[in-house]
C-alpha positions in Angstrom: -13.4 -180.0 16.9 -10.1 -178.6 18.3 -11.5 -178.6 21.8 -12.6 -182.2 21.4 -9.2 -183.2 20.2 -7.6 -181.4 23.2 -9.9 -183.3 25.6 -9.1 -186.6 23.9 -5.3 -186.0 24.0 -5.5 -184.9 27.7 -7.7 -187.8 28.8 -5.7 -190.3 26.9 -2.5 -189.1 28.5 -4.0 -189.2 32.0 -5.5 -192.6 31.3 -2.1 -194.0 30.2 -0.5 -192.7 33.4 -3.3 -194.2 35.6 -2.9 -197.6 33.9 0.9 -197.5 34.5 0.5 -196.4 38.1 -2.1 -199.0 38.9 -0.2 -201.7 36.9 -3.4 -202.9 35.3 -1.5 -203.1 32.0 2.2 -203.3 31.2 3.6 -199.8 30.8 4.7 -200.4 27.2 1.3 -201.7 26.2 -0.5 -198.8 27.9 1.6 -196.2 26.2 1.4 -198.0 22.8 -2.4 -198.2 23.0 -2.6 -194.6 24.0 -0.5 -193.4 21.1 -2.6 -195.5 18.6 -5.8 -194.1 20.1 -4.7 -190.6 19.2 -4.3 -191.8 15.6 -7.6 -193.7 15.4 -9.6 -190.8 16.9 -7.9 -188.4 14.3 -6.3 -186.3 16.9 -3.2 -186.7 14.7 -2.4 -188.6 11.5 -0.1 -191.5 11.4 2.4 -189.3 9.6 2.1 -186.8 12.5 2.8 -189.5 15.0 5.8 -190.8 13.1 7.0 -187.1 12.9 6.9 -186.7 16.7 8.9 -189.9 17.0 11.3 -188.7 14.4 11.9 -185.4 16.3 13.2 -187.5 19.2 15.4 -189.8 17.1 18.6 -188.9 19.0 17.3 -190.3 22.2 16.0 -193.5 20.5 19.2 -194.0 18.5 21.4 -193.5 21.5 19.4 -196.1 23.5 19.4 -198.6 20.7 23.1 -198.2 20.0 24.2 -198.7 23.6 21.8 -201.6 24.1 23.4 -203.5 21.2 26.9 -202.6 22.3 26.3 -204.0 25.8 24.6 -207.1 24.6 27.2 -207.9 22.0 29.9 -208.5 24.7 27.8 -210.6 27.0 29.4 -213.9 25.8 32.8 -212.8 27.0 31.5 -212.9 30.7 33.0 -209.5 31.3 30.0 -208.3 33.4 30.1 -211.3 35.7 33.9 -211.0 36.1 33.7 -207.2 37.0 30.9 -207.9 39.4 33.0 -210.4 41.3 35.9 -207.9 41.5 33.6 -205.2 42.8 32.3 -207.5 45.6 35.9 -208.4 46.5 36.9 -204.7 46.6 33.8 -204.1 48.9 35.1 -206.9 51.1 31.6 -208.5 51.0 30.1 -205.6 53.0 26.7 -204.3 51.9 27.4 -200.7 52.9 30.7 -200.7 50.9 28.7 -202.1 47.9 26.0 -199.4 48.2 28.6 -196.6 48.5 30.6 -198.2 45.7 27.6 -197.9 43.4 27.4 -194.2 44.3 31.2 -193.7 43.7 31.2 -195.5 40.3 28.1 -194.0 38.9 28.6 -190.3 40.0 31.7 -189.4 37.9 30.5 -191.3 34.8 27.1 -189.5 34.9 28.8 -186.2 35.1 30.1 -186.6 31.5 27.7 -189.2 29.9 23.9 -189.1 29.7 22.5 -190.9 32.8 20.4 -193.4 30.9 23.5 -194.3 28.9 25.5 -194.9 32.1 22.7 -197.1 33.5 22.8 -199.2 30.3 26.6 -199.6 30.6 26.7 -200.3 34.4 23.4 -202.0 35.2 24.4 -205.4 33.8 26.9 -205.6 36.6 24.3 -205.4 39.3 22.4 -208.7 39.1 25.5 -211.0 39.3 27.0 -208.8 42.0 23.9 -209.0 44.1 23.6 -212.7 43.6 27.2 -213.2 44.9 26.5 -211.1 48.0 23.1 -212.8 48.5 20.8 -209.7 48.2 18.0 -208.6 46.0 19.4 -206.7 43.0 16.3 -204.6 42.5 17.1 -202.1 45.3 20.7 -201.8 43.9 19.3 -200.9 40.5 17.0 -198.3 42.0 19.9 -196.8 43.9 21.9 -196.6 40.7 19.0 -194.8 39.0 18.8 -192.3 41.9 22.5 -191.5 41.7 22.5 -191.4 37.9 19.6 -188.9 37.8 21.1 -186.7 40.5 24.6 -186.8 39.0 23.2 -185.6 35.7 23.0 -182.2 37.3 26.8 -182.0 37.9 27.4 -180.8 34.3 25.5 -179.5 31.4 25.7 -182.8 29.5 25.0 -185.2 32.3 21.2 -185.3 31.7 19.4 -184.8 28.4 16.7 -182.7 30.1 19.3 -180.4 31.6 21.0 -180.0 28.2 17.7 -179.2 26.5 16.9 -176.4 29.0 20.5 -175.1 29.0 20.6 -175.1 25.2 17.3 -173.1 25.2 18.8 -170.3 27.2 22.3 -170.5 25.6 24.2 -171.2 28.9 27.8 -172.3 28.4 29.4 -175.4 29.9 31.6 -173.2 32.2 28.7 -171.0 33.3 26.7 -174.1 34.3 29.6 -175.3 36.4 29.8 -172.0 38.2 26.1 -171.6 38.8 24.5 -174.9 39.0 26.9 -177.8 39.6 26.9 -177.3 43.4 23.1 -178.0 43.4 23.9 -181.3 41.6 26.5 -182.2 44.3 23.9 -181.5 47.0 21.4 -183.7 45.3 23.9 -186.6 45.2 24.8 -186.0 48.9 21.1 -186.1 49.8 20.9 -189.6 48.3 24.1 -190.7 50.2 22.6 -189.5 53.5 19.4 -191.4 52.9 21.1 -194.7 51.8 21.5 -196.3 55.3 17.8 -195.8 56.0 16.3 -196.6 52.6 18.5 -199.8 52.1 19.0 -200.8 55.7 18.9 -204.5 55.0 21.6 -204.4 52.4 23.6 -201.8 54.4 24.0 -204.3 57.3 24.6 -207.3 55.0 28.1 -208.9 55.3 29.5 -211.9 53.4 31.6 -213.9 55.7 33.7 -216.1 53.4 34.8 -214.4 50.2 36.7 -217.5 49.2 33.4 -219.2 48.4 32.5 -216.7 45.7 32.4 -218.0 42.2 35.2 -216.7 40.1 34.0 -216.5 36.5 36.7 -216.6 33.8 36.7 -214.1 30.9 35.9 -215.8 27.6 37.3 -214.7 24.2 40.0 -212.4 25.6 41.1 -211.3 22.2 37.6 -210.3 21.2 37.2 -208.5 24.5 40.4 -206.5 23.8 39.1 -205.3 20.5 35.7 -204.6 22.1 37.5 -202.5 24.7 38.9 -200.3 21.9 35.3 -199.9 20.5 33.9 -198.9 23.9 36.8 -196.5 24.4 36.1 -194.9 21.0 32.4 -194.6 21.8 33.1 -193.0 25.2 35.7 -190.6 23.8 33.4 -189.3 21.1 30.5 -189.1 23.5 32.6 -186.4 25.2 34.3 -184.6 22.3 32.1 -185.5 19.3 30.0 -182.4 19.3 33.0 -180.1 19.7 34.8 -181.3 16.5 34.9 -179.1 13.4 32.4 -181.5 11.9 30.2 -182.3 14.9 29.3 -186.0 15.6 26.2 -186.4 17.8 26.2 -189.0 20.6 23.4 -190.8 18.8 25.6 -191.3 15.7 28.5 -192.4 17.8 26.4 -195.0 19.6 25.0 -196.4 16.3 28.5 -196.6 14.9 29.8 -198.4 18.0 26.9 -200.8 17.9 27.6 -201.6 14.2 31.3 -202.3 15.0 30.3 -204.5 17.9 27.9 -206.5 15.7 30.7 -206.8 13.1 33.1 -208.1 15.7 30.6 -210.5 17.2 29.8 -211.9 13.7 33.3 -212.2 12.5 34.6 -213.8 15.7 31.6 -216.1 15.9 31.0 -215.5 19.6 27.4 -214.9 18.9 25.0 -214.3 16.0 23.6 -211.0 14.9 20.1 -212.4 15.2 20.6 -213.4 18.8 22.0 -210.0 19.7 19.2 -208.0 18.0 16.6 -210.3 19.5 17.7 -209.5 23.0 17.6 -205.7 22.5 15.1 -204.2 25.0 12.5 -203.4 22.4 9.9 -202.9 25.1 11.7 -199.8 26.4 12.2 -198.4 22.9 8.5 -198.8 22.0 7.5 -197.2 25.3 9.6 -194.1 24.6 8.3 -193.8 21.0 4.7 -194.0 22.4 5.3 -191.4 25.1 6.8 -189.0 22.5 3.6 -189.4 20.5 1.4 -188.7 23.6 3.3 -185.6 24.4 3.1 -184.5 20.8 -0.7 -184.9 21.0 -0.7 -182.4 23.9 1.4 -180.0 22.0 -0.5 -180.3 18.7 -3.9 -179.7 20.3 -2.7 -176.6 22.1 -2.9 -178.1 25.7 0.7 -177.2 26.4 0.4 -173.6 25.2 -2.8 -172.9 27.0 -1.0 -173.7 30.3 1.3 -170.8 29.7 -1.7 -168.4 30.1 -2.5 -170.0 33.4 1.1 -169.5 34.6 1.0 -165.8 33.6 -2.2 -165.3 35.5 -0.9 -167.0 38.7 2.7 -165.8 38.8 2.7 -162.4 37.1 6.3 -161.1 37.3 7.2 -162.7 40.7 10.4 -164.6 39.7 11.1 -165.9 43.3 7.6 -167.4 43.6 7.7 -168.5 40.0 11.0 -170.3 40.5 9.8 -172.2 43.6 6.4 -173.1 42.2 8.0 -174.2 38.9 10.6 -176.3 40.7 7.9 -178.2 42.6 5.3 -178.3 39.8 7.8 -179.6 37.2 9.3 -181.9 39.8 5.9 -183.5 40.6 4.9 -183.6 37.0 8.2 -185.1 36.0 7.5 -188.0 38.4 4.8 -189.2 36.1 5.9 -187.8 32.7 9.4 -188.8 31.4 11.6 -185.7 31.8 12.9 -185.5 28.2 9.5 -185.0 26.5 8.4 -182.9 29.5 11.1 -180.3 29.1 10.7 -180.3 25.4 7.1 -179.2 26.0 7.9 -176.9 28.9 10.7 -174.8 27.4 8.5 -173.1 24.8 5.7 -172.8 27.4 8.0 -170.9 29.8 9.4 -168.7 27.0 5.8 -167.8 26.0 5.0 -167.0 29.7 7.9 -164.6 29.9 6.8 -162.9 26.7 3.2 -162.7 28.0 4.2 -160.9 31.2 6.7 -158.6 29.4 9.9 -159.8 30.9 11.5 -160.7 27.6 10.9 -159.7 24.0 9.1 -161.9 21.4 12.4 -162.6 19.6 13.2 -165.4 22.2 10.4 -167.5 20.7 12.3 -167.9 17.4 14.1 -171.3 17.1 17.4 -169.7 16.1 17.6 -167.2 19.0 21.2 -167.1 20.1 21.1 -164.1 22.5 21.2 -163.9 26.2 18.2 -163.9 28.5 18.0 -161.2 31.3 19.8 -162.6 34.3 16.8 -162.0 36.5 14.6 -164.6 34.6 17.2 -167.3 34.4 16.3 -168.8 37.9 13.1 -169.9 36.3 15.0 -172.1 33.8 17.4 -173.3 36.5 14.4 -174.3 38.7 13.0 -176.2 35.7 16.3 -178.1 35.3 16.3 -179.2 39.0 12.6 -180.0 39.0 12.7 -182.1 35.8 15.8 -184.1 36.7 15.1 -184.7 40.4 11.4 -185.3 40.0 12.4 -188.2 37.8 13.4 -190.0 40.9 9.9 -190.1 42.1 8.3 -192.9 40.1 9.2 -195.7 37.7 8.2 -193.6 34.6 9.8 -190.3 35.7 13.1 -190.6 33.9 14.5 -192.4 30.9 17.2 -194.1 33.1 14.3 -195.5 35.3 12.7 -197.2 32.3 16.1 -198.5 31.1 16.8 -200.0 34.6 13.3 -201.6 34.6 13.9 -203.1 31.2 17.3 -204.6 32.3 15.7 -205.9 35.5 13.0 -207.7 33.5 15.6 -209.2 31.2 17.2 -210.7 34.4 13.9 -212.2 35.5 12.7 -209.6 38.0 10.1 -206.9 37.3 10.4 -203.6 39.2 6.8 -202.7 40.1 5.5 -199.2 40.1 4.6 -199.5 43.8 8.0 -200.8 44.8 9.9 -198.0 43.0 7.5 -195.5 44.6 8.4 -196.8 48.1 12.0 -195.7 47.6 11.4 -192.8 45.1 8.9 -190.6 46.9 11.1 -189.9 50.0 14.2 -189.3 47.8 12.4 -187.0 45.4 10.7 -184.9 48.1 14.0 -184.4 50.0 15.9 -183.5 46.9 13.3 -181.0 45.7 13.4 -179.3 49.1 17.2 -179.1 49.2 17.2 -177.9 45.5 14.6 -175.2 46.4 16.8 -174.0 49.3 19.8 -173.9 47.0 18.0 -171.8 44.4 16.8 -169.3 47.0 20.2 -168.9 48.6 22.3 -169.0 45.4 20.2 -166.8 43.2 18.1 -164.5 45.4 20.0 -164.1 48.7 23.7 -164.0 47.6 
């Protein structure tokens, strides 16, 4: 029976990925049906499924909170106003616009989770593209590439990076000294490829900036109060978990969304029903379903059995293991969202190290706070780079990709799997190669 459940969980997961890749079914519907299939075939109970969703509540709460926060201030026209100002600063030139997206996104993603940054900045893209006269979908895709790559600049820039870093007890400073340069190289790789990937927009120029529409900000007093709410949220995103009583980013986002709803309701700029109706529920349900599908692979032992295969192939060869892991996780992360992937891969990698005798069994305990031997750490570093950069490969590879797709659909344009693939595969492959070179040079040659 256990083998049957493992086969069902694996085939269901692969089937969902195939449906998403071929676009026979909307990605949310495919993932939702796959998750329910595991329940109705008794691979897991409904209680188990809800438990797997519950374990990932910080991600879901963070997304929901920021979605509400952004939507609550739409009636003020702040996004249209900022988009016009950015176009004016870029002097109507496409290349300035593309490089401006890189320049704005990179520093923010160094301190905020990349999906959160995309939620905050992506609403600027459609009106900005409309004013310049270009398609906004490539601009959203570029923002996603930069957001995912910039997440490697610090330990907190990408949830997947933080999960792996927390598993090996690496400090914020140690991360900066050992791994941030790899993140900078990843961003630079995107910058070098921009003129070739987005050549049509790169050469676009707007002749008469005076003809641009100049939207006026509505409800300035409400927007001023909203600015304080956003500043509060951003501040506590950065410092919340370092306080004597830690406050998680998810809790901060939910409080910010509650304050934004209160402000919108009391000022009568919009109704609570309208704001909640426009939340991107499709993206939230997709993530819930993916967490259940990954949970099915863990619960049926599929994930743990792969650790035995790793031990047989790699033995104690850390250099080979790091390179294979970087590319394996990178390619896998292009079809599996990186947050649930690293949640599944971290215990797998720890078990592999125990199996081959490189670490003691104490590292498998959930409360382990010791240090790993320095010689095995490149395996975890390779996983960080692979999981984060592999997410640039396809539409479902990273949470920020799904968020951008949801925002695009809200503005009337669907980002197809095939179209994202056209941009994503070259970027992902180039970044994985440069990351592999960095890992070899930094951790094995120097």
